[in-house]
C-alpha positions as MATLAB code, in Angstrom:
seq = 'MDLCISKKFETEKGKPCILVNGHKYREFKILKSVGSIRYRCTNKNCQSSIYVDNNVTKVLSMLNEHNHENISENIVSRQIINSRIKRKCENNLFRRPNKIIRQELRSTENDLQTVHSDIKLWRKSMYDFRKKKSPTIPKSLEESKFQLFNLRDTLKTNLDEYFCYMEEISNI';
ca = [
      45.564  -28.774   11.220;
      48.336  -27.521    9.205;
      46.431  -25.310    6.869;
      47.171  -21.783    6.512;
      45.570  -19.019    4.377;
      48.692  -16.875    3.406;
      46.449  -14.304    0.756;
      43.372  -12.876    0.696;
      42.328  -11.409   -2.522;
      39.448  -11.018   -5.209;
      39.346  -12.570   -8.382;
      38.685  -10.335  -11.969;
      34.859  -10.851  -11.240;
      35.123   -9.402   -7.617;
      34.657  -12.633   -5.986;
      36.301  -13.541   -2.726;
      39.618  -15.705   -3.150;
      42.399  -16.922   -1.529;
      45.270  -18.712   -1.117;
      46.012  -21.680    0.652;
      49.359  -24.012    0.799;
      49.612  -23.177   -3.068;
      46.327  -23.717   -4.478;
      44.136  -20.553   -5.089;
      40.388  -20.994   -3.797;
      37.617  -19.243   -4.608;
      33.983  -19.297   -2.562;
      31.827  -21.686   -3.163;
      29.106  -21.454   -0.476;
      28.242  -19.121    2.497;
      26.867  -22.453    4.837;
      24.727  -20.823    7.665;
      23.509  -23.399    9.696;
      27.427  -24.386   10.200;
      28.622  -20.961   10.471;
      31.601  -21.566    8.116;
      31.789  -20.578    4.264;
      33.309  -23.281    2.228;
      35.979  -22.594   -1.222;
      36.506  -24.557   -3.736;
      39.440  -24.939   -6.010;
      39.888  -22.966   -8.706;
      40.676  -25.520  -10.813;
      37.831  -26.984  -12.759;
      39.535  -30.450  -13.129;
      39.346  -30.319   -8.792;
      37.532  -30.873   -6.803;
      39.186  -30.449   -3.365;
      37.318  -27.831   -1.374;
      37.963  -26.325    2.131;
      35.565  -25.078    5.062;
      37.003  -21.596    6.284;
      35.744  -19.713    9.149;
      33.248  -16.492    8.884;
      36.261  -14.474    9.050;
      38.445  -16.394    6.789;
      40.862  -16.224    9.163;
      41.668  -20.080    9.398;
      40.870  -23.153    7.646;
      38.538  -25.063    9.479;
      38.160  -28.601    7.404;
      39.867  -29.804    3.737;
      37.865  -32.345    1.869;
      39.489  -34.405   -1.318;
      43.178  -34.118   -2.573;
      44.399  -32.084   -5.549;
      44.735  -33.153   -8.732;
      47.282  -30.726   -9.722;
      50.449  -29.134   -8.954;
      50.468  -25.899   -7.058;
      50.292  -22.521   -8.380;
      53.653  -20.731   -8.429;
      53.747  -17.473   -6.202;
      54.612  -15.116   -9.130;
      52.310  -15.903  -11.500;
      49.383  -15.508   -8.295;
      50.686  -12.274   -7.888;
      50.528  -11.161  -11.428;
      46.599  -12.295  -11.015;
      46.378   -9.937   -8.040;
      47.805   -6.950   -9.933;
      45.529   -7.686  -13.360;
      42.050   -7.262  -11.042;
      43.156   -4.429   -9.020;
      44.354   -2.839  -12.043;
      40.518   -3.825  -14.288;
      38.938   -2.535  -10.948;
      41.198    0.398  -10.966;
      40.218    1.263  -14.345;
      36.723    1.100  -13.974;
      36.557    3.582  -11.807;
      38.597    5.760  -13.243;
      38.062    5.748  -17.325;
      40.464    8.859  -18.817;
      43.353    7.719  -16.395;
      46.531    6.820  -19.220;
      46.928    3.005  -18.198;
      50.773    3.219  -18.092;
      49.699    5.493  -14.806;
      47.541    2.703  -13.157;
      50.036    0.272  -13.866;
      52.701    2.884  -12.190;
      50.562    3.117   -9.142;
      49.729   -0.487   -8.931;
      53.375   -2.265   -8.574;
      54.543    0.770   -6.632;
      51.955   -0.750   -3.968;
      52.835   -4.147   -4.141;
      53.499   -5.378   -0.997;
      56.089   -7.893   -2.328;
      58.894   -8.461   -5.000;
      57.065   -9.623   -8.395;
      59.156  -10.412  -11.102;
      57.647   -8.638  -14.257;
      58.640   -9.230  -18.005;
      57.717   -6.748  -20.643;
      54.612   -8.630  -21.713;
      53.179   -8.593  -18.376;
      52.749   -5.299  -18.890;
      52.004   -5.314  -22.678;
      48.303   -7.918  -20.943;
      47.942   -5.199  -18.890;
      47.591   -2.769  -20.952;
      45.504   -4.429  -23.594;
      43.075   -5.655  -21.024;
      42.398   -2.278  -19.422;
      41.691   -1.215  -23.353;
      39.361   -3.800  -24.054;
      37.679   -3.118  -20.409;
      36.805    0.303  -21.479;
      36.146   -0.405  -25.137;
      32.780   -2.901  -23.625;
      32.040    0.577  -21.312;
      31.995    2.362  -24.173;
      28.772    2.928  -26.268;
      29.159    1.057  -30.294;
      29.703    3.507  -33.227;
      26.492    3.550  -35.163;
      27.144    2.189  -38.752;
      23.745    4.256  -40.596;
      22.353    7.548  -40.120;
      19.242    5.886  -38.614;
      21.135    3.622  -35.891;
      22.787    7.277  -34.976;
      19.830    9.026  -34.842;
      18.404    6.859  -32.999;
      21.138    5.958  -29.999;
      20.869   10.342  -30.071;
      17.181    9.629  -29.471;
      17.550    7.188  -26.922;
      20.231    9.707  -25.326;
      18.510   12.978  -25.285;
      18.451   13.092  -21.811;
      22.491   12.406  -20.771;
      23.637   14.333  -23.678;
      24.680   17.712  -22.278;
      26.822   20.663  -23.651;
      29.723   22.459  -21.722;
      27.219   24.945  -20.188;
      25.149   22.310  -18.735;
      22.409   22.839  -21.419;
      20.899   19.613  -23.057;
      21.789   18.866  -26.098;
      18.228   17.619  -27.679;
      15.370   18.801  -27.732;
      12.715   16.047  -29.532;
      10.017   14.429  -28.282;
       9.785   11.717  -31.422;
      12.027   10.130  -33.026;
      10.322   10.946  -36.401;
      11.114   14.168  -35.243;
      14.882   13.917  -36.085;
];
């Protein structure tokens, strides 16, 4: 078979993904009886899929043909960088976005032609991800009391003392 795996990476959601002959495949099913993994095309309208060995080193067979064009190498590289940036943002919530983006661009192995809009989108996706992780701001006094009561075991001062010592929410 003349198909070869050119890249292995993870999607933005952390799922395994491979690039074969300009088409992107995501892991679909692990076949334990056969000892292979089935990967499916990431385009939802395409029915193409491939079987890969357990080590994800070679393509065993291909089912169906693609009904769309190849994905350009530049687009795939930008998507890989976006997923890596989101993963690093998850671990480093307080590091500046530009610093994480610069680190990732320095560590990329290929010549990526970035545009200012790419960097702007990466920064925006990091801010959106951080916004999802942070707690919501209370809109009323009752909501703030409720949040304070729910977080009473985790909220501590700089001296590692508990911030809130109440037993019931009615004591506020």
